[in-house]
N, C-alpha and C positions, 0 to 999 in steps of 0.2 A: 188924186184925180184918176179916173179910169177913162178908157176909150172904148168905143164900139167900132166895129169894122164895117165900112161901106166901100166896096171896091170901085175902081174907076169905070167898070161896066154897069154899075148899079142902075144908072139913068136909062140904059137902053134894054134892060131886062124886060121881056114882053109883059110879064105880070105887072111891073111897075108902070110901064107906059100905058097899059090898058086901064090901070087903076086911076090914072089922071094926076094932075099936079097937086090938087088939094089933098088927095089921099096920100100921095107920096110925102108931102110935108108932114102930115099926121103920123105916118109910119116912122119917119126919121125922129120925130119927137118922142114917140113910144120907145124906139130903140135907145135914144139918149137917156130917157128915164130909167130903163132897165140897167144901163151901164152905170149911171150915177148912183143908184140905190142898190145895186147888186142883187137884182131880183131873179136872175136866171131866165129872163124872158116873160115874166108875169107883171102885168100892170093892174093894180087894184082898181076897182070900179070908181072910187072917188077921184082917182088921178086920171082915169080915162075921160071922165066928165070935165076935169079941169083942163086937160090937153085939148079936147075938142068936144063940141056939141054937134058936129057935122056928122049926122048918122049916115048920110050918103057916102061920105068918105070911108067910114068904118065898114059899110056894106061892100064897097068896092074892094077894100083890102081883104075882107072875109071871103068874098066870091073868088078871089084869086089865090087864096090859101096863104096869104101873107100874115094873117092873124086868125086866131080862133076866139070867138066870143064865148065866155062861160056863162052859165046860168046866173051866177052872182053879179054879172055886169062887168067883171074883170075881163082882161084881154090877155091872151097868151100868144107870144111870137114863137111859132112851132120850131123854127130852125135856128133860134137864137144861139143855142150852145154849140151848133155846128161851126159858127163863125166867130164866136166871142168866148172869152174865158169865163168860167163859172165863178160864183161867189167864193167857193172853197179854194179854187186856184189863186184868186186874187188875195184872199186873206192869208193864204200860206206864203205868197210872195211878200206881202207886207210884213209878216212876222219875221221872215228871213232877213229882210232889209233892216228891220228894227234891231234884230239881234246883231247883225253884222255892223250896223251903224254904231252900236255901243263898243265895237272892237276897232273903230277907225274906218268903217265903211267897206272893208274887204273881208271875204271869208278867210279864215286862217288856213294856212297850208298844212304841210306835214309836220309842223312843230319845229322845224329847223330855222325858221325865220323869226322876225320880231313878233 
């Protein structure tokens, strides 16, 4: 499981407030999709349509710079990687945990311990 970051002032960010409640809900769902599928802020067109058909909400998000709509119909969250870990970082952490888990869950020290 991964996590996306939404700080406790998110709700009062002027861009979020001006986008409106419906658009804010769509934005959070787009963020969650990116976190779940490790897309680094890109939501493919079929998933944009599955998440919402509310074009007014997407317009509001785009007008405030919270998303960019691409010609393909996909959506990009421009600042996603400023606040969230990248796919590469998450996969690196998972691999490290996998390797350490096979050694009892802890990284090995300097060789003097068990």
